[in-house]
N, C-alpha and C positions, 0 to 999 in steps of 0.2 A: 657355751663356753668350752665344754669337752669336745664338741664338734670342731671348734676352731683350733684347739690344741692338736687334735688328730690330723687336721688339714696341715698344720704347721709341720708335724712329723712327716707326713707324706711329701710335702714340698722339700724338706731337708733330704729325704731319701732321693728324690729326683735330682736335687742339686749335687749330692755326692756322686751319683752315677754319671751325671753330665760333666762334672768337673774332674773327677778322679779317673773315670774310665779311660779317657784319651791319654792320661799320664801313665797308666799301668801297662803291664805286659801280659795281662790275663784277659779272658772273656769276662769283662767286668759286669757284675750284676749281683743278684741276691744269692750268692753262693759262697762256699768255703774258700775257694781260691781268692776271691775278692776280699774277704775278711782277712786272710793271711797277708794280702798285699797292703791293706790299710794298717794292719799291725806294724808292718815295716815303715809305712808312711809316718805313723805316730813316732816311731823311734827316730826317723830322720828329722822330724820337726824338733824333737827334744834335743837333738845334737846341734842344732843351728845356733850360732853365736847370738846372744841376746834373748834366747828363748826364755819366756816368763810363764811358768806353769799356772800363775794366777790370772793370766790374761787369755784364757782359752775357752771361755763360755761359748763363743760362736762355733768353734771346732767341736766342742763336746756335743752341742746340739745337733750339728749335722752328722757327725760320725756315730753318735749314740743312736740317732734315728735310723741310720743305715744298718748298724749292727743289730738293732732290735728287729728291723724288717727282715734281715737275713735269718735270724733265729726263728722268727714267726713263719717265714716261708719254708724252712726246713722241717719244722715240727708241727705245723698246723695250729700254732699258737696265735694269740691275738693281743693287741695292745689293751691295757686297762690301767686305770688310775687306782692306786691303793688307797686305803683309809687315811694314810698320812700324806696324800696328794702327790706321791711319787709315781711317775709313769714306768711301767714295766711290761714285759710280755708274759701273759698267762700261758703256761705250758700245759700240755695234755694231762700231765700227772697232777695238776692242781697247784704246782709251785709257780713262783714268779721270778723271772730273770730281770735284772736291772742293768740294761746296757749303758745308760748314761753314766751311772756310777762307775762301771768298769772302765769306760773310756777315760773318765777323769782320773781314775787311779793309775792307768797306764801312763797318761801324760805326766802325772806327778812323780810316780815311782819307777816307771819303766820296767823293762825286762829284768834288769839287775835286782829289782825287788820282787820279782815273781809276778808282775802284772802284765797280762797278755790278753788282748781281746780274742786272738785266735784260740788260745787255750780255753777261754770262757765259752766261745762258740762250740768247740769240740765237746766240752763237758755238758753244756746245756742241751745240745742236740743228741749226743750219743749216750748220755748217762741219765741226766735229770729228766728230760722229757719222756724217755722210754721207761722210766721207773727202775732202771738197772741200779742207780745209785741207792735208792731206797731199799731195794732187795738186798744189796750188798751190806747195807747197814743192819738190816734185820738179821742177816746171817752172821753178823759180827766181823765181816771182812771189808767193810767200807773204810774210807779215810778217817772217819771220826771214831772208829772202834778202838 
């Protein structure tokens, strides 16, 4: 079962690269520039007439798989299913990033509500995975201080 779900995730990553790469103006792959392009793609989809944020499961699956693969590639993390059956990327610091949740949040709330997969990527890669966020919290200078 888990093997089938991991295969589904990888197929979604390939689909995202194959379908979105030719539409983009970046060297599309598992990189920050591609995540930033997809961030804009989500916003363009949200602004289309008749867009229904409740009818996005397919897009969330494809784009969440892609976002997670980008985070994993940048951090050395890997996919894992949590105790509550949610898929996430286990980061080197031991925390888990949830890309499907973040993609869904951006589709529903958009940039105007502070939801951005590009921001998620930058924080996961630059601060969480490296332990810098935990260190800042321990010093009392982190965002939750």
